[in-house]
C-alpha positions, -999 to 999 in steps of 0.1 A, spaced: 0 0 0 13 34 -10 12 60 18 11 97 8 22 125 30 -14 135 35 -20 101 51 11 102 73 7 111 109 29 139 123 51 113 139 56 94 106 63 126 88 88 137 115 106 103 112 107 106 74 120 142 74 145 134 101 159 107 78 162 134 51 182 156 75 204 126 83 210 120 46 218 157 42 244 156 70 260 125 55 261 140 20 275 173 33 302 154 52 312 136 20 310 168 0 284 153 -23 267 183 -39 245 163 -62 229 144 -34 223 177 -16 208 193 -47 186 163 -53 169 170 -20 158 205 -30 128 216 -50 136 237 -81 119 267 -64 140 263 -33 152 295 -15 176 300 14 171 331 35 200 340 57 198 356 92 205 390 75 174 383 52 195 378 21 177 354 -2 197 328 -22 177 312 -51 180 276 -61 203 281 -91 228 302 -70 227 277 -41 233 248 -65 263 266 -80 276 273 -45 273 236 -35 290 224 -67 318 249 -63 324 238 -27 325 202 -39 350 211 -67 373 231 -44 371 207 -14 353 234 6 332 212 28 355 217 58 330 206 84 343 179 108 308 170 121 273 181 114 238 171 125 203 184 124 175 177 149 138 186 145 126 209 173 90 210 160 69 200 130 35 212 118 20 189 91 -7 202 66 -16 179 37 17 173 18 36 201 34 55 202 67 68 233 84 98 223 105 118 242 131 152 225 131 185 230 148 217 222 128 250 221 146 283 220 127 318 215 141 350 224 122 386 226 130 409 251 114 446 259 117 452 293 133 471 314 108 507 320 118 508 294 145 507 256 152 474 260 171 440 250 158 406 263 166 374 243 171 344 262 158 309 252 169 282 268 147 245 264 153 216 274 130 180 274 139 159 271 107 123 272 96 122 247 68 93 240 45 93 204 32 69 191 5 62 155 -3 64 146 -39 56 111 -48 62 100 -12 97 117 -11 101 148 11 119 177 -7 130 210 8 112 240 -6 126 268 15 149 275 44 148 306 66 175 311 92 158 322 124 191 326 144 226 314 144 256 315 167 293 305 166 315 296 194 353 290 190 379 276 213 416 272 209 430 237 207 466 236 219 490 211 205 
């Protein structure tokens, strides 16, 4: 039996969307731009915390450039759902993404650990039983760094 998003309970939708976030994290860690792009709807937009809107085509170019230049420098990333509102084949999700990266401090042998956190409002749409991301709006973000001594 085929289950559509409209038939899914909020708990089922949350589980399915969390699986998409987990896939996103794994693809991001591998630097796999094409998997990331395949999770987006063609009308996808990303709105940053300063309200700058990045359209789908620009974001795809950015992801492919990051892949080509090895720019996925994140050591660890994960996203957890804070809340979900389901309406027919659309879900509004508040999610928190945390990213850890380690960088060498310029001019020294020290490294810094950066912990970056984003809180997003994501709109997911179910298309043929597959959840795709339609928009992301950054609600707030913060970064904490600490020196790692060798």
